[in-house]
N, C-alpha and C positions, 0 to 999 in steps of 0.2 A: 668670280672668285674674289671675295672681299679681302682686303689687306689692312694691316695697321702696323705702325712702326713703334718700336720701343728702344730705349736707350741701352747702349752697350758699355760696360765698364771693364777695366782691367783689375787685377788682383790688388792693386794699391788704392783703388777707389776713384780713379780718374776716368772721366767719360772719354771714350775712344770713337764713338760714332753711333749710328742707328742700325737696327736690324729690322727687316721687313718680315712680318709674321702673317702667313696666310691662314685664314680660318673659315674658308668656305662661305656658304650663305649665312646671313644673319640669323642666329637661333631665335625662333619665335616661342618664347617660354614666358608664361605669366607668373606673377609673383606668388600666387597661391600654390603652384606646383613646387616652386623652390622652398616655400615655407613648409609644405608637407614633407618634402624630402629631408630638410634639416631636422624637423621634429622627429621623424622616424630614425634618423641617424643618432640623435641624442637619446632616444628611448632605447635603441638597441645597444647602446654603450653601457646601460645600467646592468649591474650584476643581479639585482633582485634577491640579494642574500640577507637583507635585514631580518633579524629574528629576535623576538622578545617573548617573555613568558606571560601567560595568562594566570589567573588566580589559582587554577587547579595544577599548574606546573611549578609554582613557587614552593620553595623549601620551607614550610612552616608546619608547626604542630596543628593537629586538628582540634585541639582543645578550645573551648569557648574563652574569649579574652577576660570576661568578667561576668558576674551573675546577671541574669536577665533583668531582675528587678531589685530595687532597694538601694542602688548606688546613685541615682539621679542622673545617670549618663545614658546616652542613646544605646539601644540594644545593638549588640554586635555578636556575630556568630563565628568569625574566622579571621585570624591575623593575616592571612594571605589575601584579604580583600584589597581592592585598589586604594581605598582611603588610608591604609596603614603604610608606614615606611617599610620598604622591602616587599610590599605586596605585588600582586600581578598588575599588568597593564590592561586598560580597556581599549578594545578595538585597535590593538597594537599591530605593527607590521609583522608579516610572516613571509618566509621564502615563497617566491612565485616562480612558476616554470611556464615554458611555452608562451613567453610574452613577446616574442620576436615580431616586429612589424615588417611585412614584406614590402620591398621597394621594387617597382617595375624597372627592368633593366634600361629600357629606352628612355623612361622618364629620368632615371639617374644620370644617364649619359648626357641628356639634354640640359639638365640642371647644372652639371659640372661645366659643360661647354659655355652656357650663358654666363656663369660666374667668372670663368676665365676670361671671356671676351670683355666683360665689364672691368676686370682688373687691367686688362690690356689698354682699354680706352681711357681709363683714369690714370694712366702712367704709374700704376702700382705694380707693374711687372717689368723686370729688367733682366738683361742677359749678362752673364759674367764669363769673361774669356781671358786667358793668359797662361803663361808657363807655370804650371803648378809646381813642378820640380824645383824651379829656381826660388820660389817664394816660401815653400813649406818643406824644407829639408828636415825640419823638426817642428813640433807643435808650437805655435806662437799666438797667444791670445791677443797680443797687442796688434798684430797684423790684421786680424779679423775685426777688431775694434776700429782700426783706421779705415777698413773697407766699409763698415757700417756708416761711419760719418761721411764718407765720400758719396754713398748712394742715398743720403738723407734718411737713414733708418736707425739712427742711434736712439736707443731707448724704446724702440717699437718692436712689435712682434714680427719676426722675419722667419721664413722657412726657405732653405736652400734645396732645390730640386735637381736631382742627379739622374743620369740615364742608367739603364740597366746594363752595367758593364762591370768588368772585373776591377775592383778598386786597387789603385796603385799605392805605394807607400806614401807618396806626397798627398794624394787625395785623402788617405786615412788620417794623416797629420792635420790636414785642413779641417776635417770633421772633429778631431780631438781638440783643435784650437778654439772651438766655439762652446766647449763644455762649461766654462766658467762664466759665460755671458748669459744673463737671464733673458727669457723670451725668444731665444734663438733655437731653431731646430733644423733638421735635415731629413730628407726622405727620398725615395725613388719617385720619379714623376708619375709612373704608371700606377702608383698606390694612392695618389692624392684623392681626396673626396671633397665634397662641397663645404663641409665644416672647416677643413684646413684652409680652403681658399678664403672663406669669410673672416675667420678669426685672425689671420695674419695680415698685417698692414702692407707688407712687401713680399712679393714672390720673386726670388732670385733663381733664375734658370741657368744652369751651366750651358755653355755653348754646345757641348756634345749632346745635350738633351733637347735642342731646338727642333730637330726633326720629329722627335717623339711628341713634343708639344703641338706641332702642326698636325700630326696624325690625330691627336685627341680632338683638336679644334675642328677638323674637317669631319669628324664623326665616323 
């Protein structure tokens, strides 16, 4: 059973110790599998709803723009042609359906495990513990900003990971306090995917979600 330690902070941003995280055997995942997984995630997030009009869908008269001969200009037959302003588009995007890329479940789990272990070893995953009721009786953006400076994440992309539990008023105030800070987000740990792990510089795991994190890392 492999282990790694990560730093633990209180709600004021002060380091209070270390937390041992068990992640089972070292995940053997190659870089190509992770790349394919991320590419599939990005492709599946597209709406495929882009829609433009072709020459036969543009709203134009069917009259010939000018006489065929005698004007010295190139022959033209329709104002809705692509070369005219307001004309149709050539090879333009149309709505597409059934573009979903299937991701194998075991490959997805292995990729997420490998990315989380990498964050853990690079000291980019920290645990947050403290009395939420005492610090967030009401939303305080300044308190979250101070916390970010304490964990060396000021100005970086950060996601707070919570356990699947009934949110208390203080926890809700904590999540409201980060609304005005750019690049900050929060989500349930069980809903995290590989793109969330990659794009965020710091992963802040609440102390109540450490067991859920170990369950994910053990596979």
